[in-house]
Structure formats: structure tokens, C-alpha cells
C-alpha positions, 0 to 999 in steps of 0.5 A, a space after each residue: 388372806 381372810 375376807 373382810 367384813 362390811 357393812 350391809 349392803 344399802 342401796 338408796 336413789 334421790 328423785 328430785 322434783 321436776 327441772 320445769 316448774 313453773 314460777 309463782 305467779 305465772 299465769 296458766 296460760 301465758 302469751 305463747 312467745 314463739 315464733 308462729 308457724 303458717 297454718 295448716 292447709 290440706 293435707 298432703 302426702 308427708 315426707 320420711 324426714 319431715 323439714 324442721 318448719 313443720 315440726 312442733 316447737 318443742 321436737 325443734 327445741 329437743 335437736 338444739 345443743 343442750 347449750 344453745 337451750 339454756 341459752 334460750 331460757 333467758 328470752 322470757 318466764 315461759 321459754 324458761 318453762 318449755 326449755 326446762 321440759 325434762 321431755 325435751 332436755 332428754 333428747 337435746 343432743 348432748 356433747 362435751 361441756 366442761 370438766 370436773 376439776 380440784 381448785 387448786 387454793 382450796 382443793 375444792 371440787 370446782 366444774 369449768 365449761 369449754 371456751 365461750 360457754 358461759 356459767 357452769 352448767 353444773 353444780 359442784 358441790 353436787 348438793 344431792 349428796 352432801 345433804 346425806 354426806 359429810 364428804 364428797 370426793 369425786 374419784 371417777 368421771 365416765 362420760 355423763 355419770 360420776 362415781 363419789 367417794 363418801 363419807 357420812 362423817 369426817 372423822 369416820 375411815 368407813 366409806 360409800 362409793 356412791 353413782 350420781 348423775 349431777 343433771 338429774 341428781 340422781 344416786 344409787 349406792 355400790 353394795 357391799 360384794 358379798 358371796 357365799 363362803 366355799 368352806 363354811 357357806 357362811 357370808 363373806 363381804 368383800 371392799 369395793 377397792 378401786 372401782 371404775 366405772 363404765 358409762 356408755 351415753 349410747 345406752 344411758 340407764 346402764 353402767 357398769 362398775 368393776 373392782 378387783 378382789 384384792 382379797 383374792 388373786 386373780 379375780 374381780 367384781 362386777 357390778 351391773 345397774 341393771 341387776 343391783 347386784 355383784 357378779 365375780 369372775 374367776 377367769 382371768 386365770 394366769 393373766 393376774 395383772 389385768 386386775 390391777 387396774 390402772 387409771 388410763 382406761 376408755 369405756 367404749 363399744 359396751 367393753 371396758 379397754 385398760 391401758 396396762 404400762 405395769 407389764 414387761 410388755 404393756 397392752 391395752 386389754 379388752 374387758 366385756 361387761 361380764 369381765 371376760 377378757 375379749 381380747 389384748 391389744 398391741 401398743 401402736 408402734 412408737 409407744 413400747 416405752 410407755 409410762 403413767 403420766 405420759 401415755 393414756 388411751 380415750 375415746 374420740 369419734 367413735 374409734 378407740 385413740 392412744 397419746 404418748 409424751 416423750 418425758 423428755 422431750 415432750 413430743 407428742 403422738 397420736 393414734 387412732 385404732 382403724 381396725 380392731 381385728 388388725 389391730 391397725 394403729 395411724 399416727 394421727 399426729 404430733 406437735 411439740 408441746 412446749 412450742 403450745 405452750 409459747 415456751 422453747 425445750 428448754 433444759 429445766 423442761 426435762 430435768 427430772 430432779 427440779 422439773 419446772 413443768 410436766 406437761 400432759 394430756 388430758 383428754 381429747 373430745 369424743 367428738 373432734 380432733 381437738 385434746 387437752 394440754 397442761 404445764 399444772 403449773 399454770 396453763 390449759 390449754 384445746 388444740 385443734 389437730 386439724 387446724 394446729 390451733 392455741 386456744 387458752 383455756 386458763 392461765 391462772 393455776 385454777 383448773 389444772 387439767 381435768 376430767 371431761 364431761 357429757 350431760 346427759 339427762 337419762 334416769 338413773 335406772 338400778 335393778 
């Protein structure tokens, strides 16, 4: 098929005002409400790792979890100013804070904290984008960054794909994919289709986007934030199934892992940021019949995980990849999912024609042996695979599944 025509590339960033702002009327030098430190005596040789009490107070705050930092802001105006300083926010340890999800009644985007997290940490309306776009649809969340499909008007079909950081309000528009035509030398424009975002919190200033070229079989386009442009990879050859990306993917160790279930022998393809296939990982034994909606992959504690739920009996199995080289998988846990929801594995739960409940594991905690499940009707819950404890997250049907989010205050740098 001939390549489509797109409009000129546009790359734009929005930089919000500094987070730390002194309230009007606040004194220029407020009375310190902070704990007093003992006066320094004569100098002594410092140990390599100084104890917390000897660190500057800002240094101490930069080491507490972000959720605790938010609570400290309520102490006083001076605490709010200090705890909102960007230099501190950039350094605080980050972990899973909650989930972006669609509200069942109005279809609007929502953010729900983990249980006990208090008010939502994120404004799910993404106001910094809505000042520019009439329609904003969340397509994907990769750790701390969002990939959104945005339209300037509800009436137009043409859209922009935008990568943004909801904690800082910074964003950039992905430009059209443009290459010089090999036959006539004219620029050939391609639409961004089914993009997949990869972001590693360990390298917060960089992200990558993969987009299969539907007009050119076997080719894939890769956008690197460091360069601010697309490159083309045509080396996938006979592996034509790779560009048919699925929603089951995980970005880990600087590489994208795609779970391919539509081929004869399902595998996990490992692709680097240049678009080169670095390897194929066979699925663990017991996952051969994996199918979309009942299987996925993710990362936890720095290792790749895979899971599969039997579509009739709803027995869930979770594996961890212990070693890349040997492709050694270890079965971490199995559990009867309906029992977690306080139900028996009744016939109506397994009826393919009129299914009452469709259970699904939609996320795994990046640091703990904690998984998240939904019945796609009423209930969301978390399950600790170590203690086997169940905690209800939602019973009203307002929050059914979601995209896990880890806050980050790093600047979104685009080349």
C-alpha cells in the first residue's frame, strides 16, 4: 500500500511553574518548625555513610517515601514550601502509588491510590494537556510516563500521540514518521499506529516508543527521546509476527519484552531500543495454552514475571524468570482466584456463553510479591503471595482494573 500523508512534525513541551511556591503573605524567613540539631563540636573524621541525624534536613526529607513527604506538607506552611521543593521531590524514593483507570459510569479517567494512600496524588484530568486538546485518551502507562492519544477537536479524526509526565506537567508530541522515498527521493510520511512506550525509572531522562509500520510489512519505527526523531528497523526479516505488537509488554533492563500469543508457539520477544531483536524467551511450562486476556507479563523486584489464568477453572499461576541465559523459569505461586473473591468455582463462573465473572490479574507490584486482580464487575483486590492475605480495594464497580503508576519528578528531556 502507498504510504499515507501526515502533517508536519510538531514537537512541543509545556513547562509548568515550579512546584515549590511560597504562599502570599508568608514571611521571608519563617520560624524554623524543624527538629533542632545539636551544635557541631570539634571536627572528627566522617564515616563513609554518615548517620541520618548528621545529614542536612533537606537530605533527610529526600530519603523518605513520596507518600510520607505529602503528609509532611500538612504540618505548616513552611513545611509545605520545603517538602514541595523540586530538588527534594526529584530525589525521593518512588514506588507504586496507584492506578489510572476508566470510571464505569461516565468513562472519565480516574486515579486511585493504593489502600491507605489518602487523596489521589495525581490529577487524572491531565489539565496541562486539556488546555491544548479537546479530547485526551490514555493509551498506555509505562512506569512513570503516560502515552496519550489527543485530538484538538472532537469532530476531527486526526490525532497526536503525546508522551507526558503527569507529576511535572511536561509533555512532548511524537512527530510524524518521515523517510525519504527510495524511488523518487520525495519524503514519505507514515502514521504512528499502535505505539508502545518504554520507560526505565533508572534512566528517567530517556524514553523510547515503538510503532509498527502497517504500510511496510516487517518494519518497525523507533522514537528515541534523546534524539527527538524516528529511526527505521528493517532487519526483522521473516519474523513478521514481531511488529504485530500486543498489549502484553514490559520494559525492563533497557529492553522491551513483547508477549506474542498469536503465533503457533507463543514466545516473549526481547527488543532493544534500536529495534533489534536480542532474543526469544520460551514461555514457562504450563503456559503453552496462554491466550490474550488470561496471560501477561510484568516485572517485579528487577525480574521478569509471567502469569496465566486457566479460562475455565480460574486457577492462576505466576512464574519468575530466574536466569535469562538458561531461560530458567520458577513457579512462584498458584491460587484459586474465585476463592480470593469469596466465591466458589461455580458453573456460572466458567460459562463461556453467559459469563458472570471474568477474573483477571491486571498488575504486579514492582517491589513486593503482591498482585492485583478484578472480576470486571464489582471488585478489585490485592493479594499477597507471601502472607496469602487479601485486601479489598474497591467493591462498587467504580475501579475495575487499571494501569500501575510510579511517580517521578525527573525532567522530560527531548532531543
